[in-house]
C-alpha distance (Angstrom), angle and dihedral (degrees) to the residues before:
residue distance angle dihedral
M1 . . .
R2 3.76 . .
Q3 3.80 99.5 .
K4 3.77 135.4 133.5
G5 3.74 113.3 -100.8
Q6 3.82 94.3 32.0
R7 3.77 94.0 161.4
R8 3.80 92.0 54.0
W9 3.78 90.9 44.6
F10 3.80 96.6 49.6
G11 3.80 91.5 43.7
G12 3.78 91.2 50.9
I13 3.78 92.6 47.6
L14 3.80 92.1 50.5
V15 3.79 89.8 53.7
T16 3.78 93.9 46.0
G17 3.79 89.3 45.0
L18 3.77 87.9 63.1
F19 3.80 88.9 48.4
A20 3.79 92.0 51.2
A21 3.78 91.3 46.7
A22 3.78 89.2 54.2
V23 3.79 90.9 49.4
M24 3.79 92.1 48.0
S25 3.78 93.7 48.1
G26 3.78 93.0 68.9
P27 3.80 125.1 117.0
G28 3.77 114.2 -32.9
T29 3.85 96.2 17.6
D30 3.79 120.9 97.5
L31 3.80 111.3 -160.8
T32 3.78 118.7 173.9
A33 3.79 125.1 -163.5
G34 3.80 111.7 -62.0
E35 3.82 94.3 19.0
G36 3.79 96.9 88.1
L37 3.81 93.1 91.8
L38 3.78 93.2 58.0
V39 3.76 123.4 90.7
K40 3.79 113.2 -129.4
K41 3.77 120.7 -161.9
S42 3.78 89.8 -144.3
G43 3.79 89.6 64.8
F44 3.76 95.3 61.2
G45 3.79 103.2 71.7
M46 3.80 122.4 -123.5
T47 3.80 103.4 -49.2
E48 3.78 87.6 107.0
F49 3.79 122.2 56.7
V50 3.79 99.4 -115.0
A51 3.77 118.8 -125.9
A52 3.80 95.3 -114.2
E53 3.78 92.5 55.7
V54 3.81 91.6 46.5
A55 3.78 90.3 52.4
R56 3.79 91.7 47.8
L57 3.79 94.7 48.9
Q58 3.79 92.4 46.0
S59 3.79 92.6 49.4
P60 3.82 115.2 101.1
N61 3.84 86.7 -135.6
Q62 3.82 95.8 54.4
S63 3.76 114.7 143.2
G64 3.80 96.4 -150.0
T65 3.79 92.9 -149.5
D66 3.82 97.3 130.6
T67 3.79 107.5 45.2
G68 3.78 101.6 20.4
S69 3.76 130.5 -119.2
P70 3.81 122.0 -59.5
A71 3.77 112.4 -86.8
Q72 3.77 119.9 -102.7
G73 3.79 111.2 -73.2
Q74 3.82 94.1 23.3
A75 3.77 122.3 116.9
P76 3.81 120.5 -110.5
P77 3.79 117.2 -106.4
S78 3.79 115.0 -71.0
S79 3.78 117.4 -115.3
S80 3.78 93.0 -142.5
S81 3.79 136.5 38.7
Q82 3.78 123.6 -121.8
N83 3.79 93.4 -159.7
Q84 3.78 96.1 76.4
G85 3.78 126.4 104.3
S86 3.80 127.3 19.4
N87 3.78 97.0 -52.9
T88 3.82 111.6 159.8
V89 3.78 123.8 179.7
V90 3.79 120.2 -158.5
A91 3.78 113.1 -149.5
G92 3.78 109.1 -91.7
A93 3.80 92.7 1.8
G94 3.80 101.1 92.9
S95 3.79 129.7 -129.1
S96 3.78 125.2 -44.6
Q97 3.81 89.9 -142.2
N98 3.76 133.0 55.3
T99 3.79 110.4 -85.5
P100 3.80 130.1 -164.2
G101 3.80 93.4 -111.7
P102 3.79 132.9 -105.7
S103 3.78 117.5 -12.2
M104 3.80 118.1 -121.1
Y105 3.79 95.4 -158.6
G106 3.79 108.1 115.6
N107 3.83 89.2 -17.6
I108 3.81 88.7 -78.3
V109 3.78 121.8 147.7
T110 3.80 110.5 -172.0
E111 3.79 121.8 -139.8
G112 3.80 88.8 -112.5
E113 3.81 90.1 60.0
K114 3.80 95.3 50.8
E115 3.76 127.5 94.6
V116 3.80 116.0 -96.2
H117 3.82 112.6 -86.4
P118 3.83 136.2 158.2
Q119 3.79 115.2 -71.3
D120 3.77 124.6 -125.9
A121 3.80 117.5 -138.5
I122 3.80 105.6 -113.8
L123 3.80 106.3 167.9
G124 3.80 100.7 42.3
G125 3.79 99.3 -120.3
A126 3.80 99.0 -27.3
T127 3.80 121.8 105.2
L128 3.80 128.0 -143.1
T129 3.80 118.7 -163.5
L130 3.79 121.9 -171.3
L131 3.81 105.8 -161.1
R132 3.79 123.8 -139.9
S133 3.79 122.8 -125.6
Q134 3.80 116.4 -94.2
S135 3.82 91.3 -151.9
D136 3.82 103.5 37.8
S137 3.79 89.4 -105.8
Q138 3.77 129.6 131.8
M139 3.80 108.7 -98.9
L140 3.81 141.5 138.8
S141 3.78 123.7 -122.7
A142 3.80 125.3 152.6
I143 3.80 135.8 165.7
L144 3.79 122.3 -161.8
Q145 3.79 114.8 -167.3
T146 3.78 112.3 -162.4
S147 3.80 122.1 -134.9
Q148 3.84 86.5 -103.2
G149 3.78 92.8 51.9
K150 3.81 106.5 -104.9
L151 3.80 119.5 132.7
I152 3.78 132.9 -125.7
V153 3.81 114.5 -169.4
V154 3.80 122.0 -162.1
D155 3.83 113.6 -154.5
G156 3.84 103.1 -49.6
G157 3.80 107.1 -137.1
L158 3.79 133.8 -112.8
G159 3.77 127.9 -18.7
A160 3.82 85.9 -102.0
D161 3.82 87.8 61.7
G162 3.80 93.8 53.3
D163 3.81 98.6 94.4
Y164 3.78 93.4 47.4
L165 3.79 92.8 46.4
R166 3.79 90.8 49.0
S167 3.81 90.9 52.2
Q168 3.81 91.0 49.6
I169 3.80 91.3 51.0
Q170 3.81 90.9 48.2
A171 3.81 91.2 49.7
R172 3.81 88.6 56.4
G173 3.79 96.9 51.9
S174 3.84 101.7 -80.2
H175 3.83 95.6 -105.9
V176 3.83 113.2 124.1
A177 3.77 107.9 -173.1
A178 3.81 94.6 -178.5
W179 3.81 131.1 12.5
L180 3.81 109.1 -164.7
I181 3.80 119.2 -160.4
T182 3.79 120.4 -166.4
H183 3.83 96.9 -169.8
P184 3.83 138.2 -25.1
H185 3.80 101.3 -100.5
G186 3.78 120.3 134.7
D187 3.82 95.4 -113.0
H188 3.81 90.5 54.0
A189 3.82 108.3 32.4
G190 3.80 100.7 23.9
A191 3.81 95.6 91.2
L192 3.80 93.1 52.2
Y193 3.79 89.9 48.5
R194 3.82 89.5 50.2
I195 3.80 91.6 51.2
L196 3.81 92.1 48.5
Q197 3.80 91.5 48.4
D198 3.80 92.3 48.3
E199 3.79 89.8 52.2
A200 3.77 89.4 51.5
A201 3.80 89.4 51.2
G202 3.81 91.2 53.9
V203 3.81 102.2 -93.9
Q204 3.80 100.3 140.3
S205 3.80 108.5 -156.6
G206 3.80 97.7 168.8
I207 3.81 89.6 -132.8
Q208 3.80 114.9 150.7
I209 3.81 117.3 -153.4
D210 3.77 115.2 -169.0
G211 3.80 97.4 -176.2
I212 3.80 142.5 0.0
Y213 3.81 114.4 -153.9
Y214 3.81 121.9 -159.9
S215 3.81 147.0 124.4
F216 3.80 115.7 -135.2
A217 3.77 132.4 173.2
S218 3.80 121.6 -134.3
P219 3.82 118.5 -72.3
E220 3.80 88.4 -109.6
W221 3.81 90.8 58.7
Y222 3.79 91.1 59.4
T223 3.80 91.5 46.2
I224 3.80 89.8 57.4
N225 3.82 103.4 31.0
D226 3.82 106.7 27.5
T227 3.78 105.2 33.4
E228 3.82 98.1 159.6
E229 3.82 91.8 55.6
Q230 3.80 101.4 31.3
T231 3.82 92.5 106.9
M232 3.78 93.8 63.2
A233 3.80 92.6 41.8
H234 3.80 91.5 52.7
A235 3.81 91.7 45.6
I236 3.80 97.6 49.9
I237 3.81 92.6 43.3
G238 3.79 88.6 51.1
S239 3.79 92.9 49.1
F240 3.80 91.5 50.7
S241 3.78 90.2 58.5
G242 3.80 88.8 70.9
L243 3.82 96.1 51.0
P244 3.81 125.0 95.7
E245 3.80 110.9 -89.7
T246 3.81 89.8 -127.5
M247 3.81 89.3 64.8
L248 3.81 96.2 54.6
H249 3.80 122.9 79.0
T250 3.80 125.2 177.5
V251 3.81 108.5 -151.5
G252 3.79 134.9 -151.5
R253 3.77 141.3 -178.7
G254 3.79 114.7 -60.2
Q255 3.80 96.0 17.7
T256 3.80 116.9 134.0
I257 3.79 129.0 -155.7
Q258 3.81 121.4 -161.7
V259 3.81 121.9 -151.2
D260 3.81 112.0 173.7
D261 3.82 103.9 -57.6
V262 3.83 93.9 -21.2
T263 3.80 117.7 101.5
I264 3.81 117.9 -158.5
Q265 3.80 117.8 -160.4
V266 3.81 122.1 -163.4
M267 3.81 104.9 -139.0
N268 3.80 102.6 -166.9
D269 3.76 149.3 10.3
R270 3.79 117.2 -113.2
Y271 3.80 106.4 -79.0
E272 3.80 127.6 -133.2
A273 3.79 98.4 -145.4
S274 3.78 130.5 -179.0
S275 3.81 94.1 -134.7
D276 3.82 136.5 37.9
K277 3.78 86.0 7.6
G278 3.79 100.2 -178.7
N279 3.80 95.2 51.3
N280 3.80 95.2 40.3
A281 3.80 89.4 52.7
G282 3.80 89.7 65.4
I283 3.81 126.0 116.5
V284 3.82 121.2 -118.3
Y285 3.81 118.2 -146.9
K286 3.80 128.1 -163.1
L287 3.79 116.9 -159.7
W288 3.80 123.9 -160.8
V289 3.80 109.3 -154.0
N290 3.81 118.3 179.4
G291 3.78 94.1 -41.2
K292 3.81 96.7 -37.1
S293 3.79 126.2 100.8
I294 3.81 127.2 -143.2
L295 3.81 121.9 -167.7
F296 3.82 117.1 -156.2
L297 3.81 109.4 -163.0
G298 3.80 100.2 175.1
D299 3.81 106.8 -164.9
M300 3.81 97.1 -32.6
A301 3.82 108.9 161.9
E302 3.81 133.2 -154.3
E303 3.80 99.4 -80.6
G304 3.77 93.9 47.9
G305 3.78 91.3 44.0
R306 3.80 92.4 53.7
R307 3.80 91.1 49.3
L308 3.80 92.4 48.2
L309 3.81 91.2 49.0
A310 3.82 91.0 49.8
E311 3.82 92.7 48.0
S312 3.79 98.7 43.5
G313 3.79 105.6 27.1
P314 3.81 126.5 -137.9
E315 3.79 95.9 -77.1
A316 3.81 94.0 59.2
L317 3.81 91.5 49.0
R318 3.81 97.2 45.7
S319 3.80 107.7 116.4
D320 3.79 139.4 169.2
I321 3.81 92.9 -135.6
V322 3.80 128.3 29.2
Q323 3.79 131.1 -170.7
M324 3.78 105.6 -137.3
A325 3.79 109.8 -112.6
H326 3.81 117.8 -111.7
H327 3.80 91.6 1.4
G328 3.80 91.2 -59.4
Q329 3.79 96.9 -57.2
N330 3.82 132.2 92.4
G331 3.80 92.6 -6.7
V332 3.80 131.2 118.2
D333 3.81 118.1 -21.2
E334 3.80 133.2 -104.6
E335 3.81 94.0 -95.5
F336 3.79 89.7 58.5
Y337 3.81 92.4 52.8
K338 3.81 89.7 47.1
A339 3.79 87.8 57.5
V340 3.81 91.9 49.1
N341 3.82 90.6 47.5
P342 3.82 94.6 -172.0
S343 3.78 128.3 -168.0
I344 3.84 92.4 -157.9
C345 3.81 129.8 39.5
L346 3.80 124.7 -158.2
W347 3.81 112.7 -154.1
P348 3.86 115.2 -165.9
T349 3.78 85.9 -167.8
P350 3.84 132.1 134.4
Q351 3.80 120.7 -141.3
W352 3.81 97.1 -98.5
L353 3.80 91.4 52.9
W354 3.80 92.1 44.3
N355 3.80 86.0 56.9
S356 3.83 91.1 47.5
V357 3.79 92.3 -124.7
G358 3.80 105.9 -169.0
S359 3.78 125.3 31.6
R360 3.82 95.2 -103.1
Y361 3.82 94.2 68.1
R362 3.81 119.8 89.5
T363 3.80 100.5 -169.7
S364 3.80 92.4 123.8
E365 3.80 90.4 56.1
T366 3.80 91.0 52.3
K367 3.81 90.0 49.2
S368 3.79 90.1 53.8
W369 3.82 89.9 54.1
M370 3.81 90.7 53.5
T371 3.79 89.9 48.5
H372 3.82 89.6 53.8
L373 3.81 88.9 50.0
N374 3.82 88.1 51.7
V375 3.80 94.2 -128.3
Q376 3.78 105.8 176.8
K377 3.81 103.7 -169.7
H378 3.80 124.1 58.9
Y379 3.80 123.7 172.7
C380 3.81 112.7 -166.0
T381 3.80 129.2 -177.3
K382 3.81 90.1 -139.7
D383 3.81 82.6 81.3
G384 3.83 94.1 51.0
D385 3.80 131.5 -99.3
Q386 3.79 110.9 -9.6
V387 3.82 118.7 -143.3
I388 3.80 124.9 -168.6
Y389 3.81 121.1 -174.7
C-alpha cells in the first residue's frame, strides 16, 4: 500500500499477523508453519455456509438430516451453482450466462433473469458493483466508484474473496478513499484481513487506502457475546493495531464522510442488543450518490432494526436502494423495509440461500415482503456480479 510510514505499517502488520495466527490456531484449526498468514474459512465460525454443507445440500442424494427439508413451496436444492465463472450482470442488461428463467419465489424476477434491454442511468456517473461470492457462501462485498473515480468499499467478503476483491480494486485505479465495515464477521471483514495479511507477507498490491471506518467493541466483548465469530473479530482488531492511526476512524451516529460528491451518513451507534448480538452490533451506512440514496444494512437483525427505526424515524431511513439485511434472511423485519420503501433491492445472496435451502432460512418470507412493497428491480449475486450505473 502506498502510505506514509510504510515501515511502521508493515512491521505492525507482521506482528499482528502472528497474533491473528495464534488466535486462528485454536481448537478445531490446524495451522502448520507458514500457514498463519492465510485466512481459512473454517476459522470464521458458521456465518458462512461452509463448502461441505453446500455440496451436501446441492447433491441429489442429500439426506437433509441437519438443516431440515425445504419448506412447502420452496424449490429443491440446485445441483449446480450459478455463481461460478466470470459472470457479470449490468443493471437492467440481463445475465451474460444462460439462466433458468424467472424465479417464482415471492413473484420476484431478478434483473439477471430478465431479457436484455437498455439500461437507465441511475447513479448519475457513479458505478456501484455488488460482488459475487467466490466460494458460494453468503457474504457482502460492494465497490462504489464515484463519478470522479475514487472508490468506496463496503465490507469485502470472506478471506476467500480477497484475491478477487483486490483485482477489482486494482482494475478501478487502486485508490480506496473510504473502506466501510459494518461488523467484524468473517463473511464481511475477512477479505480486508486477507489483503492486509498478504501485504504483510510481501504481496505488494499497490492499493492505497485513505481511511477505514468502523465501530468495534473490545476483543473480550466478542469472546463473551459473539462466540462463533470471535476469531475474525480478534484477528481484524489485531491487524488494525499495526496500521497508521490516520487511516483508522471509529464512527458513530450522525457522522458524515465525504468522498468526492458522495456523502456517507452513519445511521447508528453500535448497539448492545439482547439477541443476535454480533449482527445487531453492526453499523448501518446511508450513501447519497448524485441524488439517489443507498442504505447498507450489513447483517442488522430484528432487534437492531426496530431500535434504528425508533431512533431515526421512517423519513431518515427512506432510500432508493437497499442492501437486504443479513443476505435477505433473518434480518430486519417487514416494518423496517416499509419505512425504507425502496425501489431497488440489492441481494448479496447465493443461489442456495435464494432458494431458502434448509428450514432455518427465511429468504422466501423476505421476498414476499418485497412483493407486497411492489419493488420492481432486484439485483442478486446468485446471477453474478451486479453493476448499477
